[in-house]
N, C-alpha and C positions, 0 to 999 in steps of 0.2 A: 502493500500499499504507499511505499514511500514513491511523488512523485518525480521525474526525475532533471534535467533540467534541458527543455528547447521544448513539451506540452505540455510549460503554459501561454498564454499571448503577455508580454514585458506589463504591460497594466494587470494586468491579474497576479503575476509573481510577487513583483513591482508594491502593490497596495498592500499586498498578504506578506510580504520581510519586513513595509514599515507598520504592518499590529506587530506582528511577532515579536518586537523586542521590548515592547511596553506592557503585554500583556506576561511576558517573562516577569521584567524588570515588577508589576506589580505581584504576581505567586509567588514572587524571594521574598516583597515585604510580605505577603503575607505566613509566611513561611518561619518570620524569622518570630512571629508573633510564639512560632511551638517549638523555635527553635532552643536543644539541648546540646550541652559538648559530649552527652551520657550516648545519642539517637546520630552522632557519625557514623561511627561505627556501620550502625542500621543503614543509615543514606547509599553508600560504597556498598557494600553487603547488597542491600537490593537492587541498585542498580549492575552490578556486574552481573546479577544472576537475569535476569530481563533480559541485557542485550546476549547472555551468552542461548537462551529460550529464545531470541527468537532469530536465532545462525540456523536452529533446526528447524526446515521446511517440514510438515505434512503433506500428507496425501486427501485434497479432498472432493476429486468426482471431474470428471468429464475433461483428463488432463490438466489438469489445475491444482496446483498445489497452498499449504497458508500456512501462518507463523502466527507464533505468541506473539501480539502484539504488550500483554501487560499492564495498561493502561487501571487496571480498575484492579487491578493488582499490588500498585506502584500503590495507588489510591487507597485502598483497605488498610494498605500497612503502614507508610509513612503522614497520612492523610492527604486533601487534594491536591494545596498550595509544594508540600514536599515532592509530591507525587507528578507533580506541570513540571516539579524545574531542574528535578531528576531526568524526568522524559525528554527534556528540551536538551540535556547533554547527553545523551544516550543518539539523538536524532543528531544533533550537531555534531559528535565524534562521527557517527556513521556515515555523512555526506563528507567530513570536506577527509578527513581515513583510510574509509573505504570501500568509496565511493559508490556507498546505497543510498539514492537517494538529490535532487539535484543540491548541489549550491543557492545558486539563483532562487531555486525554489524549496530554500529549508524554511522558508518563515512558513509560507502555504503547508509543509508538516509540521511545523510545530502547534500554525493552528488546527488545523487538523485534525492528531497523535496523540500530546501535548494537551493543548489550551481542553480544547470539544471533548477529543474520546478520554482524557481524566475528568472532563464534567459529568459527560455520561455514564463512564463508568464507578463511578460518587451519589450521584447521587439518585441509587434504587438503593442503598450500603445506605446510603444518612436517611432517607424516608422509612427506612423498614429492618434495618440491621439491629436494629436492641432489641427485634422481641424475635418470634414462635420461625422469624419469615426469611431468614438471618441468608441460610443456605440461598435460601429463589433471585433469594436480592442482591445478595455476590453475583448470584447466574444472570442475573440478566442486570445486572452490570458489565457487568463479561460479554455479553453478546451486545446490548449496548457500542458498549466504547469502537469495538470494526463495525458494524452497520452504521453508527452515527458521521467517523473517520468516511466511510469509504462514502457515501453518500454527499458528501463534503466534496474531493475528490472528484466522483461525479462533476459533481453539480462546478466544479472549478473546469474543467474541460471543458465542458457545454458552453462554459461566458469565457472559454478560449477562441471558440470559435468550433470544436471538434466534432463532428459528426457521427451521432452513437449509434444505428436503426436501434428500432424499437426492442427489436426479437434480443439482438443481443445484451440491450440494458441492461433487459430483466433476465437472461440469463448470467451476467454479472453481478445481478444483485443478490438475487436468488444465491451464489456460493457463496459472496460477503457475507448472506447469511446462513450458510451453516460453516464453514468459519467461525462466527460469533458464536453460534452453537457447541464450535469442539472449546473454543474462547473461553466461556460461560465453566464449562465443564470443566476446564483442566485447574481454570482461577478459582472454584474451590476445592476442589484437592490443594492445591495451592497452598489454599492461606488456611486450610486444614493444617497439615503434613510444621508450615511453619509454626502454628501455636502448636502443636503437639512439641513440636520442639522450644515451649514456651517463648515464639517472640512473639511479641503482639508491643501496642506504639508505645501503650499506658504503662509498661512494664517499668521499672524499674534500671538502670542497669548494673545486674546480676551474676556470679561464675555457671549456673545454668543458662544463660544469655547469650554470653560468649561463647558455650557449648553449641549455641544454636544457631546461636550466628557462623563458626567452623565450618559446623553440618551442613548450610548454604551453599557456605564459601567452599565449599569440596565438591557440593551438584554442582556450580555454574564452573567449574572444571576441566566438571567429568565430563558435560554438554560441551564444553567447551572444544575438548581433547578427541571429546571418543563420540560424541553425538555425530558427528558433522558427515561419519561416515554412515551415518542410516536415514538422516534428511532426503524428500524428496526433491528428485532434480525438477522435477515440473515450473513451468510458470505461475506467480503468483497471480492472486487474482486480479490488480491492475498492469500485471504482466501480460496477460491471459488474455484480457482486453486489451490493448493494446496492439500486440503481435495478429490480434480479427479484425482489428475494424483497419493496420497498416500504417497507426501511429507509432511506431517502435524503429521508425529506421531515425523519426524527429528526435529520439534522444539524444541528451549531447552532454559530453563531459569536456569541464573545462581543464583538469588538469590531469597527469597523468601521478598517480600513488605507487607505493610497492607493496598495497597492502589492500589494493582495487581486491574488490567481490571476496572478497575476507580469503585470499591463497597470500602469501609470502614470496611472490611474481619469482626473487633467487630461488627459489627451489624446487619451484618446475611446479606439478600442478599435484602433486605427492597431500598425499592423507595429514605431511607434516611440512607443507607448504600453506595448507585451510588448520591445521591445529593451534598451531607455528600465527601466525596472524589469529585467531580466536582467540588464544590466551595474550597474546600481546595487548590485544583488543581492554580485550578482560581488566587487565595493568591499568590502563586509560581511560577505563568510566571509572573502573573502584578509589582513584585519584581524584577524579576527577572531581565526584559526588561527594568526593571527602573533603575537598577545596572546597567547592562554596556550601558546603554546611557548615562547614566549621568557622568563613568568613560567615554567614548568618547568624553564626552561634552566639560570635563576639561581639557584632552588632550590636542585637540583642545584651546579649550584656554589657556596652559598652553605654 
């Protein structure tokens, strides 16, 4: 669901770039109200886990794949403001280092996934997450986070003058819907697993919490290093749509990086190249999330 450069018209991506930065700034200020140095490791570990999970595509049918978005997962575990900031950091690293999503289209991807996706993922949990409908609320949040982000991406393509036949549009929305259902199920399972490990937003730092975070960090490493062996090679929903309507040829790359497509090009196309790139990405995301968390926490204490 990462929009590459070349898909959107200049007025569209310029407008979304202009909106994306102040929106992330607003989220950072909101996150500052709940900032706590003790919660900083949670930001880093969850950011790394979501980054690793996004590398693993799973089949959703009709030669299409999907992957965990993680917006609802981050919102439930970090709170919506911190989740938006961490998701924006993930999207920035993916665009700038791994060429997953456009640099010029970064504002669009931030608005779609880090702002609207997180908001849609958190809303059901905010309304019904405290009662007997908690699992259903988490599931619905996961589903909505994907569907809202996908609808916005498609709307931005239409605003850019891209013609999408009605039949193709409905098939694409159906595939995004299936991806959303899987997102919801995975989000519920992961949240339950995190809570079994003692990881909760409101819980103070304890040795048990640190052990839980270590377990999640290990899971992220395994996903990045080993999970890529089992990832689907089919295009995701947006890539499939672009191929179907002939939009793929418009994709542009502004510059080359050694970690493009989540593979360290110096090592060829082997599993080692993918695993190394994934582990480097984990380190980058963890470091950036921790740095942002510490900055926000220190500003609050100051």
